[in-house]
C-alpha positions in Angstrom: 0.0 0.0 0.0 1.7 3.2 -1.2 1.1 6.3 1.0 2.1 9.4 -0.8 1.7 12.6 1.2 4.1 14.8 -0.7 1.3 17.0 -1.9 -2.5 17.2 -2.3 -1.8 17.6 -6.1 -1.3 13.8 -6.2 -5.0 12.9 -6.1 -6.6 11.1 -9.0 -10.1 11.3 -10.3 -12.7 9.1 -8.7 -14.8 6.8 -10.9 -17.7 9.2 -10.4 -15.6 12.2 -11.4 -14.4 10.3 -14.5 -18.0 9.6 -15.4 -18.8 13.3 -15.2 -15.8 14.1 -17.4 -16.6 11.5 -20.1 -20.3 12.7 -20.3 -19.5 16.4 -20.4 -20.8 18.6 -23.2 -17.9 20.4 -24.9 -17.1 23.0 -27.5 -14.2 25.3 -28.3 -13.5 27.4 -25.2 -11.2 29.9 -27.1 -14.4 30.9 -28.8 -16.2 30.7 -25.4 -18.4 27.9 -26.9 -17.7 25.2 -24.4 -20.8 24.9 -22.3 -19.2 23.0 -19.4 -16.4 25.5 -19.1 -18.9 28.3 -19.2 -20.9 26.6 -16.5 -17.9 26.2 -14.2 -17.0 29.9 -14.6 -20.6 30.9 -13.9 -20.7 28.6 -10.8 -17.5 30.0 -9.3 -18.4 33.7 -10.1 -21.7 33.1 -8.4 -20.1 31.4 -5.4 -17.9 34.4 -4.7 -20.5 37.0 -5.7 -18.1 38.4 -8.3 -18.6 39.7 -11.8 -16.9 37.1 -13.9 -14.5 34.1 -13.9 -12.1 32.5 -16.3 -10.8 29.0 -16.4 -7.0 28.5 -16.7 -4.8 25.4 -17.0 -2.8 26.1 -13.8 -2.8 28.2 -10.6 0.6 29.7 -11.4 -1.0 31.0 -14.6 -4.0 32.5 -12.8 -1.7 34.3 -10.4 0.6 35.5 -13.1 -2.4 36.7 -15.2 -3.8 38.6 -12.2 -0.5 40.3 -11.5 -0.2 41.3 -15.2 -3.8 42.7 -15.1 -3.2 44.8 -12.0 0.3 46.2 -12.8 2.5 48.0 -15.3 6.2 47.2 -15.9 8.5 49.0 -13.4 5.9 48.8 -10.6 6.1 46.9 -7.3 3.8 44.5 -5.4 3.8 43.6 -1.8 3.7 40.0 -0.6 5.0 37.8 2.3 8.5 36.4 2.0 7.0 32.9 1.8 4.6 33.8 -1.0 4.0 31.1 -3.7 4.0 33.8 -6.4 7.6 34.7 -5.4 9.1 31.4 -4.4 7.4 28.8 -6.7 6.4 30.5 -10.0 9.7 30.5 -11.8 10.4 34.2 -11.5 7.2 34.9 -13.5 6.5 38.2 -11.8 9.6 39.8 -13.3 9.5 37.7 -16.6 5.8 38.2 -17.4 5.0 41.6 -15.8 8.3 43.4 -15.3 7.3 44.0 -11.7 9.5 43.9 -8.5 8.5 42.5 -5.1 8.6 44.1 -1.7 8.7 41.1 0.7 7.4 41.5 4.2 8.6 39.3 7.1 5.2 37.9 8.1 4.2 35.1 10.4 3.8 31.7 8.7 3.2 33.4 5.3 0.7 35.9 6.5 1.3 39.7 6.7 -0.5 42.4 8.6 -2.0 45.7 7.6 0.7 47.6 9.4 3.4 45.7 7.4 1.6 46.6 4.2 1.6 50.3 5.2 5.3 50.1 5.9 6.1 48.5 2.5 4.3 51.1 0.4 6.6 53.5 -1.5 5.7 57.2 -1.5 4.0 57.6 -4.9 5.6 61.0 -5.5 9.2 59.6 -4.9 10.1 58.7 -8.5 13.3 57.0 -7.5 11.5 54.0 -6.1 9.0 51.7 -7.9 5.4 52.6 -7.7 3.5 50.3 -5.4 0.4 49.1 -7.1 -0.6 45.7 -5.7 -0.8 43.6 -2.6 -0.9 39.8 -2.9 -2.1 37.5 -0.1 -2.1 33.7 0.1 -4.7 31.7 2.0 -4.0 29.1 3.1 -0.3 29.5 3.1 1.8 26.8 1.5 5.2 27.4 3.2 3.4 28.6 6.3 2.0 25.1 6.8 -1.6 25.6 5.7 -2.2 28.6 8.0 -5.4 30.6 7.6 -5.6 34.4 7.8 -7.8 36.0 10.4 -10.4 37.6 8.2 -10.4 40.7 10.3 -6.8 41.3 9.3 -7.8 40.9 5.6 -10.4 43.6 6.1 -7.7 45.9 7.6 -5.4 45.2 4.7 -8.3 46.1 2.3 -8.6 49.5 4.1 -4.9 50.2 3.5 -5.3 49.3 -0.1 -8.3 51.6 -0.5 -6.5 54.4 1.2 -3.5 54.1 -1.1 -5.2 53.1 -4.4 -3.7 49.6 -4.4 -5.1 46.4 -5.9 -5.7 43.3 -3.8 -5.2 39.8 -5.2 -5.7 36.5 -3.4 -3.7 33.4 -4.2 -6.4 31.1 -3.0 -4.9 27.8 -4.2 -6.1 26.2 -1.0 -8.9 28.7 -0.2 -11.4 25.8 -0.2 -9.5 24.4 2.8 -9.6 27.8 4.6 -13.3 28.1 4.0 -13.9 24.7 5.6 -11.7 25.4 8.5 -13.0 28.8 9.4 -16.7 28.5 8.3 -16.3 31.7 6.3 -18.2 32.3 3.0 -16.8 32.6 -0.5 -18.9 35.8 -0.8 -17.0 37.3 2.2 -13.9 37.0 0.1 -15.6 38.2 -3.1 -16.5 41.5 -1.3 -12.9 42.2 -0.2 -10.6 41.1 -3.1 -10.3 42.5 -6.6 -9.2 39.2 -8.0 -9.1 35.7 -6.5 -7.4 32.6 -7.9 -8.8 29.2 -6.8 -7.3 25.8 -7.6 -9.3 22.7 -8.5 -6.5 20.2 -8.6 -5.3 20.2 -5.0 -7.7 19.3 -2.1 -10.7 19.2 -4.5 -9.0 16.5 -6.5 -9.7 17.5 -10.1 -6.9 16.5 -12.5 -6.1 20.1 -13.6 -7.2 23.7 -13.7 -7.6 26.9 -11.7 -10.2 29.7 -12.0 -9.5 33.4 -11.8 -12.5 35.4 -10.5 -12.8 39.1 -10.1 -14.2 42.5 -10.8 -15.4 43.4 -14.3 -13.0 46.2 -15.0 -10.0 43.8 -14.4 -11.5 40.7 -15.8 -12.2 42.2 -19.2 -8.4 42.0 -19.6 -8.2 38.3 -18.6 -8.9 36.6 -21.9 -6.2 38.6 -23.6 -3.7 37.9 -20.9 -4.5 34.2 -20.8 -3.9 34.1 -24.6 -0.6 35.9 -24.3 0.5 33.4 -21.6 -0.6 30.5 -23.8 -3.5 29.4 -21.7 -6.2 29.1 -24.3 -7.9 25.7 -24.3 -10.2 24.1 -26.8 -12.5 21.3 -25.5 -11.7 22.2 -21.9 -15.1 21.0 -20.7 -13.9 17.5 -20.0 -11.6 18.9 -17.3 -14.0 21.6 -16.3 -16.6 18.9 -15.6 -14.2 17.4 -13.1 -14.0 20.8 -11.4 -17.8 21.1 -11.1 -18.0 17.6 -9.7 -15.2 18.4 -7.2 -16.9 21.5 -5.9 -20.2 19.7 -5.5 -18.8 16.5 -3.9 -15.3 16.9 -2.5 -15.3 20.4 -0.9 -17.0 19.7 2.5 -15.2 16.4 2.9 -11.9 18.3 3.3 -12.6 18.3 7.0 -11.5 14.6 7.0 -8.1 15.7 5.6 -7.8 18.4 8.3 -8.7 16.0 11.1 -6.1 13.4 9.9 -3.4 16.1 9.7 -4.2 17.1 13.3 -4.1 13.5 14.6 -0.7 13.1 12.9 0.4 16.3 14.5 -0.6 15.2 18.0 1.4 12.0 17.5 4.5 13.7 16.1 4.5 16.2 18.9 5.2 13.4 21.3 7.7 11.6 19.1 11.2 11.4 20.5 12.8 12.2 17.1 10.8 15.4 16.5 11.9 18.8 17.8 8.7 20.7 16.9 5.5 20.6 14.9 4.0 23.8 13.4 0.4 24.5 14.3 -2.0 22.5 12.1 -5.1 24.3 10.9 -5.9 22.5 7.6 -4.3 19.7 5.6 -0.6 20.7 5.8 1.7 19.5 8.6 5.3 20.8 8.8 7.6 19.3 11.5 11.3 19.5 12.4 13.6 16.7 13.4 15.8 17.0 16.5 19.4 17.8 16.0 21.3 14.5 15.8 18.5 12.6 14.1 19.6 11.5 10.6 17.1 13.0 8.2 18.2 10.7 5.3 17.8 7.6 7.3 14.4 8.8 8.6 13.1 9.4 5.1 14.7 6.2 3.8 12.8 4.2 6.5 9.6 5.8 5.3 10.3 4.9 1.7 11.1 1.3 2.6 7.6 1.2 4.0 6.2 2.8 0.8 5.5 6.1 2.6 6.5 9.4 0.9 6.6 12.9 2.4 8.4 16.1 1.3 11.8 17.4 2.5 11.7 21.2 2.9 15.4 21.6 3.9 17.7 20.5 6.7 15.6 18.6 9.2 12.3 20.2 8.0 9.7 17.8 6.6 6.1 18.2 5.3 3.0 16.0 5.1 -0.1 17.0 3.1 -3.3 15.0 3.6 -5.8 14.6 0.8 -8.8 12.5 -0.3 -6.6 9.7 -1.8 -5.2 9.2 1.8 -7.7 6.8 3.2 -8.4 5.8 6.8 -6.6 2.5 6.3 -3.5 4.4 5.2 -3.9 6.8 8.1 -3.9 4.0 10.6 -0.9 2.4 9.0 1.0 5.7 9.2 0.0 6.4 12.8 1.3 2.9 13.6 4.5 3.5 11.8 5.2 6.7 13.7 4.4 5.1 17.0 7.0 2.5 16.3 9.6 4.6 14.4 13.0 4.6 16.0 15.5 7.5 16.1 18.2 7.5 13.5 21.3 9.1 15.1 24.0 10.5 12.9 
């Protein structure tokens, strides 16, 4: 039994999802004639109470498109130092938009309104880049699945309004945050100018993300997607998986969160573990004690057909998802209960 917890992107379509995909009505989405893609976009725009939505192949592309739509070359955006847009999108901010980043030293990937204020360049000081955009991430990837306090998001919105800044949300795992906090998608739709949501992580669709936003920005989205090479033809087969996932896989994410918390409780007591980051959703980050041989620890996992991510010296990550069953969970709990320390 292979247990792969490197990422929630490793999920595979269920038989019911495959049925929905194979029976989808399709057309040419570049002409906006794919009825299933159109239905997915309408569904997500309605969920968030926003003007319109556009289906993209990937979440990196939705983020990069949003940045392009909000900014002009030579400007600057504000984000946390852990932000996915900065760390894991191949330098796309500079390559695609010619924009620089002001990185704030937030907590677990989350920044505050006061930090945003501090990072804004004076608009009349032409020696520095013009600040034009703030990008938040919820939940945070490198922050271990942490969720923003919504009241802080509201304060950040006020700062953006006071300074004429756009506000974009990288919501790759926003579905997880909504389940964990009982907040509403419409709460977010009222605050952000653009939001990117991913269908291929916790929701389990095989591909795709959707960018949703205000009309004045979204009218640029089709052109930017074309420039980035994101136009798709019979995308309805994949969009059908997204619709099915929202209808059937969203609320069950609580199971993923609970399993991550149970693993956290066990690892917190493990003699090989120095610390475990707080677990709010489906991401668990833990640190091995000094003197514990990380390579041997990971090799022991692999010998038992268990795979997790290595984030750097002594820092490991587990991400739960719907392909991780209760049977697998019990096996992994048993493994950690009996795992011995590997000394260097």
